[in-house]
N, C-alpha and C positions, 0 to 999 in steps of 0.2 A: 561592567565586568562581564567578560565572555562566559557563557555557560560551560560548566565543566562536564555536563552530561550531554552526549551527542543527541541530535534530533532522532525521532523514531525512525524516520526514513533512512538515516545514515546507519543506524544499528541494523535495520533490516537488510540493507544492501550488502552488509558484510557477512550475512548469515545465509544458511541454506536450510530449507525446510525438509525434514525427513519424514516420510510416510511409510509405515510398516504395512505391507500387503499380506493379508491372510486369506488363503483359499480354503473353502469348506469341503473340498474334494481331495481324496487321497489318490485318485486315479492318475496314472502317469500321463495319459493323453487327455486330461480334463480340460473342457472348454473354459471353465472358470480360471484355472491356473494359466492357461494360454492367454486369457484376457488380461490377467494381472501382469504377465510377462510382457505383453504388448504395451501395457501402461508404462512399464519401465523404460521402454524405448521412446515412447511418445511424450514423456514428461517434459514440461517446459524447463528452461534454464532456471536454476535456483530451487528446483523441486526434485528431491531424490526419492525414488520408490524402491524399497528394499523388500524382497520376497522372504517371508518367514517360512522356514522349513522345519520338519520334525514334529508337526502337530499330532501325527499318528502315533508317535512314540510316547505321548503323554500318559502317565499312569491314570487309572480310573479315579475319578474324583472321590475323595473321602474326607469329610469334614474333620475327622480326627487327625489328619495329616496337614490340614490347612492351618498351620501355626507359624511361628517365627522362623522355623527351619523347614520349609516345604521341600518336596523332591527337587532335585537339580533341574530337571526339565521345566518344572513350574517356575522356579526362580529365574531361569533364563528367559522364559516367555515374558514374565512380569518386567524384567529388566529391559527387554526389547521394547515393550509397550511404553514403559516410562521414558525411554530415550527417544521416542518418536514424538513428532508434533501432531500426528494424526494417524488414523488407521484407514486402510482401504480393504474392504471385504467383498469377496465374490463367492457366493455359496449356492450350490445346487439344491435341488429338492429330492428328498427320498421318502417315499410313503407319506406324501403330503406334509413333510416336516423337515426340520434341519437335521442333516446327517449326524449320527451319534458321536463320531469322533470330534466333530467341530463343536457340538454342544458341550462335550466334555471339556474341551479347551476353554470355552467361555465360562463354564462352571468354576474353573480354577481362578478366573479373573474376578469373579463376583466379590470376593472378600479382599481384593488387593486395593492399595491406595493409588496405584498407577492408572487405573482404568477410569474412574468416575470423571465426567465432564470432558472426556477425550473426544475430539471431533472425529466423526466416522462418515465416510462416503461408501455407498453401496453400489457395486457393479453387479448386474444380473445378466448372465449369458443366455437366458431363455425366458421370454415373457410368460411362458406356460408355468413357470415355477412360482406361481402367485401364493400358494399356501406357505411355502418355506419363507418367502419374502415377508409375508405378514407375521409369521411366527418369529422370524429373526428381528424384525422391527420391535415387536413386543418385548422380546428378551433384552435387546440392547437398551430400550427405553427404561425398562425395569432396572437395568444395571447403571443407570444415570449417564448413558452416553449422550453425546450431542450429534444427532443425525444432520448431515449437511445435504439438504435436498438438492441444492443447485449443482452439487458435484456428483450426484448419483444418476445412474443411467441403466437402461435395459436394452440389450441388443439381442438379436436372434441369431445365435451361432449354431444351433442344432441343425444338423444336416449340412453344415459347411465344413468341408474337410480342410480346415485351415489351422496352422500352428500360429505361434506368436508372430513370426515373420510375415506369414500370410495375412494376418489381421492388420499389421502395420502397413503392408503394401496395398491393402484395399482402402481407398480413401473414403468410401461410404461408411466404413467401420472406424477408420482411424480418426476422422474428423470429429465425431461426437466424443470419442475418448479424449482427444486432445483438448476439446472445449471444456469437458468436465474437469480435467486436471488443472486447467488454467483457472477455472472458477474455484476449485479447491485451494489452489495456491493463494488466491486473493483472500479467501476466508482465513486461512492460516496466517497470512501476513497481517491481516486486520486484528486477529487475536493477539499476535505477538506485539503489535504496536500498542494495543490496549494494556497488555501486561507490563510493557516497558514504561508506559506513561504512569501507570499505577505505582510501579517501583520507584520511579523518579520522584513522585509526590511524597511517598512514605519513606524513601531512603534517607 
């Protein structure tokens, strides 16, 4: 009798992986945001990178409001995280740490069910931002994120007067971004296959 459940590869071919990109900077000309926008253009077929906006409009974290009816902005962020297969984060360093507005957004995700075990790739626009990267990794690990090292990278964009289009046009910058995204897609596909196989066994 022919199997009624399609093979994992067939299910994957019909789907598209969605990655939510979060910038830790609110600056209009942020290198980190430009890096994420470049990733949108360089993403391989089958991988959609969606830039999350409005993190600066999130209310200050208050545990008393972190209940079944959180503020609208918080609910929207959690829904976006839940609808994504993975996250792509690019965060600058401020005073040897993670910028306050971005840490505030992460605080709102700590108690959510959407965040734990979410695959996360880290893009770094400046190798000098080592303190923030270390702090961010500690925070995300504490939040039960799954850091995808093979899809994470560090580029030196400081001093480069390049917007997203300029990054895409510079092959020395575009090539590692493209490679990281291909690696990320491979990880996400593998996780989807594993979940599909598990569902087929228990369904």
